[in-house]
MIVOVO-68684 format. One record per residue: x, y, z of N, C-alpha, C in turn. Coordinates in steps of 0.001 Angstrom, whole numbers, plus 500000, padded with zeros to 6 digits. Each point is the difference from the previous one (the first is absolute). Example, Ala and Ser with C-alpha at 12.3 -4.5 7.8 and 13.67 -1.06 7.14 Angstrom:
BEGIN
   n_px   n_py   n_pz  ca_px  ca_py  ca_pz   c_px   c_py   c_pz
 513190 494310 507800 499110 501190 500000 500900 501200 500000
 499650 501050 499280 500820 501190 500060 499230 501090 500730
***
This chain:
BEGIN
   n_px   n_py   n_pz  ca_px  ca_py  ca_pz   c_px   c_py   c_pz
 472875 126037 599520 498782 500535 500612 500198 501450 500433
 501183 500299 500524 500243 501386 500419 499965 500945 498804
 500607 499586 498897 499995 500855 498816 498577 500223 499486
 499175 498958 500030 498606 500131 499552 499241 500979 500895
 500225 499904 501311 499324 500920 500920 500481 501437 499826
 501295 500188 499706 500493 501349 499728 499320 500580 498759
 499833 499171 498968 499345 500466 498773 498537 500336 500270
 499296 499111 500723 498594 500250 500324 499860 501269 500825
 500883 500173 500975 499952 501201 500835 500259 501250 499169
 500968 499941 499087 500273 501157 499154 498827 500360 499117
 499340 498987 499425 498840 500260 499146 498860 500619 500805
 499750 499461 501191 498932 500557 500844 500342 501415 500447
 501246 500224 500336 500428 501315 500486 499840 501058 498927
 500409 499669 498779 499924 500986 498924 498590 500123 499446
 499212 498918 500045 498617 500090 499523 499134 500838 500934
 500323 499977 501293 499288 500843 500970 500537 501433 500015
 500980 500279 499159 500619 501329 499905 500609 500459 501318
 500477 499043 500760 500668 500346 501248 501397 500554 499769
 500501 499856 498765 501327 500548 499703 500014 501522 500053
 498828 500620 499844 499945 501460 500122 500145 500442 501455
 499514 499201 500900 500077 500338 501426 501316 499539 500606
 500503 498851 499528 501248 499443 500530 500951 499731 498831
 500625 501028 499450 500910 499776 498859 501239 499206 500365
 500521 500183 501208 501185 499246 500404 499679 498512 500143
 498839 499685 500544 499582 498603 500095 499818 499397 498618
 499493 500789 499060 499870 499530 498618 501367 499700 499393
 500982 500848 500285 501361 499746 499508 500588 498741 500615
 499719 499777 501279 500504 498794 500654 499382 498746 499381
 498701 500037 499729 499351 498852 499364 500568 499752 498604
 500215 501076 499241 500571 499849 498660 501397 499414 500072
 500782 500432 500991 501352 499467 500152 499975 498507 500290
 499088 499564 500866 499925 498585 500330 499463 499177 498837
 499006 500511 499310 499379 499240 498908 500973 499804 498844
 500737 501042 499633 500864 499914 498827 501369 499402 500304
 500436 500053 501253 501317 499453 500322 499958 498522 500336
 498883 499528 500540 499952 498609 500440 500171 499001 498856
 499374 500167 498829 500269 499033 498910 501462 499973 499569
 500648 501157 499956 501415 500049 499611 500848 499248 501017
 499732 500210 501277 500781 499319 501030 499751 498501 499985
 498765 499583 499749 499703 498567 499938 500694 499340 498814
 500027 500677 498860 500689 499447 498826 501496 499872 500265
 500598 501017 500621 501432 499937 500308 500307 498928 501038
 499102 499843 500966 500205 498967 501014 499903 498605 499386
 499031 499828 499105 499877 498710 499310 501178 499780 499043
 500434 501056 499335 501133 499877 499099 501297 499701 500707
 500118 500434 501257 501193 499677 500771 500102 498493 500223
 498853 499362 500250 500008 498555 500192 500316 499262 498701
 499519 500536 498883 500193 499332 498713 501287 500442 499289
 500764 500889 500639 501282 500468 499453 499809 500695 498643
 499030 500911 499968 499778 500764 498773 501024 501132 499906
 500154 500519 498808 500823 501187 499728 501415 499846 500559
 500537 498805 499846 501380 499743 500437 500214 500319 501480
 499034 499596 500789 500058 500175 501464 500057 501471 500426
 499524 500883 499147 499916 501413 500381 498680 500325 500704
 499119 499033 500129 498709 500251 500639 500164 500373 501470
 501009 499404 500645 500201 500319 501415 500381 501470 500183
 500919 500476 499181 500401 501408 500110 498836 500929 499652
 499253 499645 498962 498847 500834 499627 498949 499993 501098
 499781 498811 500589 499017 499910 501083 500457 500803 501221
 501289 499935 500309 500533 500734 501157 499754 501498 499855
 500394 500574 498878 499847 501445 499803 498528 500393 499866
 499206 499190 499303 498584 500329 499825 499252 499928 501329
 500295 498964 500782 499289 499828 501272 500285 501156 500952
 501271 500350 500166 500328 501052 500961 499634 501380 499484
 499954 500185 498695 499503 501266 499457 498520 500168 500309
 499228 498930 499823 498572 500044 500332 499808 500178 501501
 500858 499368 500785 499903 500103 501463 500232 501438 500473
 501039 500640 499458 500271 501388 500368 498906 500933 499514
 499502 499772 498779 498908 500820 499482 498736 499826 500840
 499746 498779 500472 498826 499758 500845 500110 500751 501321
 501203 500036 500583 500195 500733 501256 499716 501486 499811
 500464 500569 498873 499735 501413 499741 498536 500284 499749
 499330 499140 499237 498582 500219 499697 499149 499826 501251
 500362 499037 500848 499217 499769 501223 500050 501206 500935
 501084 500730 499980 500065 501227 500810 498919 500982 499566
 499826 500180 498692 498963 500911 499510 498605 499430 500214
 499877 498665 500017 498709 499389 500318 499598 500338 501431
 500950 499923 500929 499708 500346 501399 499559 501455 500129
 500647 500899 499259 499633 501414 500077 498587 500226 499475
 499648 499396 498860 498674 500244 499445 498908 499330 500829
 500283 498888 500653 499026 499408 500919 499812 500902 501214
 501093 500544 500502 499934 500920 501141 499204 501253 499644
 500234 500549 498829 499283 501195 499570 498516 499698 499754
 499701 498822 499480 498607 499632 499774 499250 499834 501315
 500663 499442 501013 499349 499823 501293 499735 501330 500685
 500863 500994 499761 499849 501315 500636 499405 501037 499055
 499345 499556 498942 499462 500945 499013 498930 500906 500587
 499301 499562 501050 498972 500838 500619 500587 501078 500896
 501285 499930 500292 500673 500981 500865 501204 500554 499245
 499805 501025 499183 501093 500501 499155 501191 500521 500788
 499739 500609 501157 501113 500503 500796 500876 498881 500524
 499370 498992 500590 500754 498852 500500 500664 499228 498870
 499342 499947 498837 500584 499288 498870 501291 500676 499537
 499983 501326 499922 501187 500727 499555 501140 499873 501006
 499677 500205 501266 501025 499925 501037 500483 498568 500185
 499063 499034 499938 500371 498605 500177 500850 499474 498863
 499773 500498 498769 500806 499560 498869 501456 500415 500169
 500215 501211 500506 501375 500460 500254 500659 499137 501067
 499263 499727 501080 500553 499146 501053 500254 498584 499493
 499112 499521 499131 500156 498649 499441 501263 499919 499146
 500275 501038 499220 501196 499995 499162 501268 500005 500838
 500012 500802 501066 501182 500024 500858 500183 498663 500706
 498894 499375 500418 500104 498676 500619 500553 498979 499018
 499604 500118 498726 500521 499084 498983 501499 500213 499785
 500431 501254 499976 501425 500285 499824 500820 499440 501164
 499507 500203 501226 500706 499473 501177 500030 498477 499964
 498892 499384 499591 499941 498544 499924 500990 499453 498981
 500117 500672 498852 500949 499552 498977 501436 500143 500505
 500301 501113 500655 501360 500218 500507 500362 498947 501045
 499061 499724 500904 500268 499004 501038 500167 498607 499395
 499148 499671 499026 500079 498673 499380 501299 499820 499226
 500388 501011 499223 501255 499894 499257 501208 500033 500926
 499860 500709 501117 501104 500018 500958 500195 498678 500711
 498914 499208 500091 500110 498701 500666 500458 498883 499078
 500172 500289 498702 500482 498986 499064 501455 499671 500308
 500330 498732 499983 501351 499584 500380 501056 500357 498954
 499604 500017 498721 500934 500286 498900 501181 499033 500007
 499722 498740 500331 501058 498998 499964 500348 499587 498572
 499001 500083 499121 500255 499615 498616 500611 501166 499233
 500721 499680 498960 500645 501003 499167 499563 499788 498555
 500139 501045 499224 499638 499911 498597 498492 499973 499794
 499579 499199 499034 498588 499955 499639 499168 499319 501069
 500634 499211 500867 499251 499297 501042 499516 500924 501111
 500397 501260 499961 499502 500944 500999 498591 500472 499668
 499563 499771 498752 498661 500432 499589 498909 499341 500835
 500032 498670 500248 498955 499412 500854 499960 500589 501403
 501165 500314 500585 500006 500589 501343 499296 501353 500010
 500305 500840 499017 499344 501304 499922 498504 499853 499735
 499655 499060 499112 498584 499793 499680 499222 499521 501212
 500573 499067 500758 499337 499522 501210 499841 501126 501023
 501014 500856 500121 499899 501118 500937 498898 500975 499624
 499884 500336 498710 498944 500908 499559 498617 499380 500184
 499872 498724 499637 498700 499353 500152 499623 499855 501466
 500982 499808 500871 499709 499914 501429 499446 501322 500524
 500578 501121 499551 499497 501303 500437 498593 500248 499487
 499720 499602 498757 498650 500163 499464 499018 499103 500731
 500415 498796 500363 499116 499093 500737 499644 500561 501368
 500960 500652 500641 499711 500634 501296 498986 501121 499820
 500132 500785 498926 499028 501051 499726 498608 499417 499755
 499935 498884 499306 498704 499367 499730 499330 499532 501289
 500777 499410 500903 499443 499568 501278 499554 501187 500847
 500796 501067 500004 499612 501206 500747 498744 500628 499419
 499886 500004 498673 498812 500552 499357 498764 499195 500356
 500099 498681 499993 498858 499162 500361 499616 500213 501463
 500991 500101 500885 499698 500248 501416 499335 501352 500190
 500451 501009 499275 499394 501333 500090 498541 499979 499561
 499721 499322 498892 498625 499950 499511 499095 499220 500950
 500516 498930 500582 499185 499221 500940 499690 500796 501261
 500960 500782 500478 499794 500772 501222 499116 501223 499781
 500114 500629 498836 499299 501263 499735 498813 499828 499053
 499520 498778 499834 498931 499759 499035 498722 500733 500380
 499630 499967 501261 498769 500665 500431 500135 501519 499911
 501152 500517 500385 500188 501449 499955 500012 500517 498568
 500545 499214 499073 500081 500418 498604 498734 499670 499216
 499031 499343 500659 498756 499575 499332 500326 499118 498791
 500930 499076 500184 500447 499126 498926 499349 498639 500156
 499422 499507 498931 499334 498706 500024 500998 498875 499729
 499692 498822 500526 500846 498835 499747 499949 499612 498529
 498916 500315 499346 499839 499655 498593 500622 501023 499056
 500603 501039 500550 500656 500997 499157 501240 499383 499339
 500229 500356 498744 501101 499422 499248 501348 500372 500605
 500101 501183 500582 501259 500408 500630 500357 499066 501147
 499008 499650 500809 500262 499071 501099 500313 498616 499464
 499340 499583 498926 500278 498693 499421 501423 499885 499487
 500490 501056 499344 501383 499982 499513 500980 499952 501165
 499747 500809 501031 500890 499996 501166 499960 498653 500714
 498822 499379 500070 499890 498692 500645 500800 498945 499240
 499907 500008 498679 500737 499024 499211 501499 500143 500134
 500490 501228 499893 501445 500194 500119 500478 499751 501423
 499160 500278 500997 500376 499678 501371 500152 498503 500213
 499093 499216 499407 500115 498542 500100 501234 499494 499259
 500276 500580 498829 501194 499587 499261 501278 500340 500762
 500032 501168 500628 501193 500378 500769 500190 499069 501196
 498899 499690 500688 500099 499049 501120 500467 498643 499513
 499512 499593 498839 500415 498737 499410 501505 499985 499706
 500504 501117 499471 501434 500085 499706 500844 499949 501272
 499563 500733 501033 500775 500017 501240 499983 498634 500685
 498859 499321 499982 499921 498683 500626 500866 498995 499251
 499924 500038 498667 500835 499089 499214 501477 500288 500216
 500367 501295 500069 501399 500344 500218 500515 499573 501353
 499121 500013 501022 500429 499588 501336 500061 498485 500153
 499126 499275 499295 499981 498541 500125 501013 499323 499087
 500219 500575 498821 500955 499401 499063 501385 500550 500292
 500799 499244 500725 501350 500455 500365 500956 499967 498827
 499710 499195 498999 500845 499906 498817 499119 499829 498776
 500524 500327 498810 499183 499873 498787 499473 498577 499826
 498679 499913 499765 499359 498703 499872 499535 499789 498569
 499564 498799 499733 499526 499652 498673 498618 500585 499762
 499658 500168 498726 498677 500523 499661 498882 499020 500318
 500354 498721 500237 498977 499001 500315 500014 499642 501483
 500634 500830 500833 499991 499770 501443 498606 500291 500556
 499592 499336 501086 498654 500233 500567 499758 501449 500399
 501045 500669 500500 499841 501397 500397 499711 500892 498798
 500572 499653 498854 499730 500766 498783 498551 499848 499560
 499422 498834 500201 498596 499796 499651 499090 500832 500900
 500350 500082 501283 499211 500844 500917 500101 501462 499594
 501215 500425 499679 500218 501387 499557 499202 500302 498734
 500069 499093 499031 499303 500228 498737 498487 499956 500180
 499526 499177 500916 498558 499924 500247 499463 501317 500531
 500745 500649 500883 499554 501287 500527 500017 501076 498916
 500975 499943 499086 500021 500941 498872 498753 499821 499145
 499600 498761 499758 498783 499741 499223 498764 500507 500730
 499991 499863 501311 498865 500508 500787 499902 501517 499882
 501138 500685 500055 500003 501461 499870 499476 500420 498632
 500432 499315 498954 499530 500322 498654 498499 499766 499875
 499511 498924 500621 498560 499742 499979 499234 501075 500766
 500557 500475 501105 499354 501079 500766 499930 501270 499177
 501090 500361 499319 499985 501189 499152 498993 499866 498866
 499917 498816 499402 499025 499791 498934 498581 500137 500536
 499765 499533 501220 498676 500146 500613 499669 501463 500239
 500983 500787 500447 499788 501433 500194 499646 500677 498674
 500610 499544 498908 499705 500603 498698 498608 499625 499504
 499560 498785 500322 498695 499537 499512 498857 500616 500793
 500129 500015 501328 498914 500519 500835 499879 501515 499839
 498769 500516 500070 499826 501461 499889 500580 500701 501218
 500723 501056 499730 500635 500765 501074 499030 501037 500540
 499874 500108 501322 499089 501011 500559 500480 501412 499694
 499065 500868 499696 500328 501390 499688 500351 500727 501288
 501125 500665 499984 500423 500759 501176 499242 501326 500045
 499226 500170 501055 499217 501211 500163 500844 501083 500676
 499617 501265 499825 500730 501069 500695 499943 499809 501509
 501125 500193 500640 500099 499782 501439 499435 501212 500728
 498997 499775 500807 499389 501054 500816 500356 499730 501457
 500596 500991 500634 500394 499835 501391 499876 501333 500724
 499825 499960 501311 499894 501245 500757 501279 500809 499972
 499843 501305 500209 501158 500895 499937 500980 499723 501130
 499495 499541 501142 500874 499779 501147 500650 498621 500006
 499866 499219 498912 500625 498681 499943 501504 500137 499836
 500721 499022 500503 501469 500049 499983 500558 499926 498590
 499471 499088 499190 500537 499839 498651 499714 501223 499137
 498886 500692 500292 499723 501236 499258 501027 501064 500343
 500354 500116 501275 501021 500979 500400 501354 499642 499412
 500322 498710 499974 501272 499571 499386 500029 500342 498519
 498870 499794 499344 499952 500308 498574 500166 501495 499749
 499390 500833 500837 500138 501455 499853 501427 500448 500293
 500623 499397 501013 501378 500356 500322 500933 499594 498872
 499789 498789 499469 500838 499540 498895 499799 500842 498751
 498773 500494 499784 499743 500859 498846 500680 501349 500149
 500097 500479 501252 500615 501308 500235 501513 499961 499929
 500598 498822 500180 501459 499910 499954 500501 500285 498596
 500999 500825 499917 500574 500331 498703 499438 501251 499370
 498911 500542 500537 499418 501229 499468 500483 501169 500857
 500821 500870 499419 500595 501121 500746 499392 501339 499628
 498964 500011 499187 499475 501270 499535 499079 500685 500987
 499441 499255 500934 499015 500543 500924 500586 500035 501396
 499799 501123 500692 500433 500140 501380 498769 500088 500888
 500016 499215 501044 498872 499927 500907 500466 500446 501372
 499265 500931 500597 500296 500459 501353 499211 499154 500971
 500681 499329 500914 499360 499116 500962 499999 500701 501346
 498831 500134 500601 499866 500647 501296 499796 498921 501050
 500881 499930 500949 499904 498996 501034 499225 500555 501191
 498995 499285 500455 499230 500474 501147 500849 500111 501261
 500986 499105 500153 500815 500042 501210 500778 501299 500114
 500402 500566 498856 500748 501246 500019 499177 501154 500541
 498687 500027 499701 499154 501080 500488 499879 499948 501519
 499878 498766 500556 499943 499892 501451 501308 500427 500636
 501096 499719 499368 501294 500403 500541 500125 501513 500035
 499605 500680 498916 500079 501458 499982 499062 500621 501023
 498843 499384 500186 499065 500527 500997 500598 499925 501391
 500645 498888 500318 500634 499867 501315 501118 501011 500177
 500776 500261 498955 501084 500976 500086 499441 501396 500268
 498903 500323 499309 499399 501309 500203 499506 500165 501439
 499428 498942 500566 499524 500078 501385 501149 500209 500975
 501123 499291 499762 501152 500155 500886 500559 501416 499914
 500063 500539 498773 500509 501360 499829 499084 501006 500690
 498690 499812 499886 499055 500909 500661 500154 499953 501509
 500213 498787 500562 500176 499883 501446 501264 500721 500455
 501099 499841 499243 501257 500667 500365 499840 501511 499930
 499345 500495 498942 499795 501438 499882 499115 500536 501130
 499003 499231 500372 499105 500439 501082 500749 500076 501319
 500839 499002 500295 500773 500023 501238 500971 501182 500014
 500685 500240 498881 500935 501116 499941 499272 501333 500176
 498809 500100 499405 499226 501222 500133 499580 500248 501444
 499578 498927 500695 499607 500149 501412 501186 500380 500860
 501184 499404 499728 501197 500345 500777 500379 501456 499799
 499909 500464 498759 500363 501396 499741 499018 500934 500679
 498740 499649 500039 498999 500853 500648 500191 500017 501502
 500310 498807 500601 500218 499944 501447 501286 500750 500391
 501017 499957 499155 501237 500704 500301 499814 501516 499914
 499195 500421 499064 499760 501428 499907 499130 500466 501152
***
């Protein structure tokens, strides 16, 4: 059922031409659609002892290769969702993308630094893959929280595809963290917790398919007063990095300070003048 929903979602996504707006998401869908049949065949062949029991080794390398590729593609999915949400504010989008990249780098370093590295040889690949996916999952949750908090300020609709993608990946990340915390040891694929996990994945796929089917509201140009906070932030972010223009800023407080100094100097000169006249 999951494979069928991935195929349906891919067809809807590409038929709506959403791959032009979200190319990284299109790559992620293609990766899931084309890799899942291969992994299912290898998993079934492992049980039937096909290819002289080489199915396990092929499945191991294929699965973790797809897992690592998914972690890398999901990073670019987060960036393009972030840029799509801030498309009405080019200054904030440019500055926020730089901050987002640095946050991703720090997250990857922290996640890889927390890996135990107890395994040696080829068995270290799952540890590294889990660390990278954990950092991407944290980014997905942070992105969803950012969109939920700033939805009104960004004039972003709940029906926008960018929010739908962030919502789906946020639910999947929460699902992964909950399963990882509850499953203290590797469990069977037919365990009750696995059914709950898989059910939520199917729900996310159905939500994405619904977003593709329903008409997306057209984002209108954002009109806001000049004295609004987000407008000032956008102007400040747009000005950062541009060194060609020099602006002279006149502070009103400085003029009052100079005026007071002039008055004090005039008083001192007047007193000295009176003393000199009285002495003469």
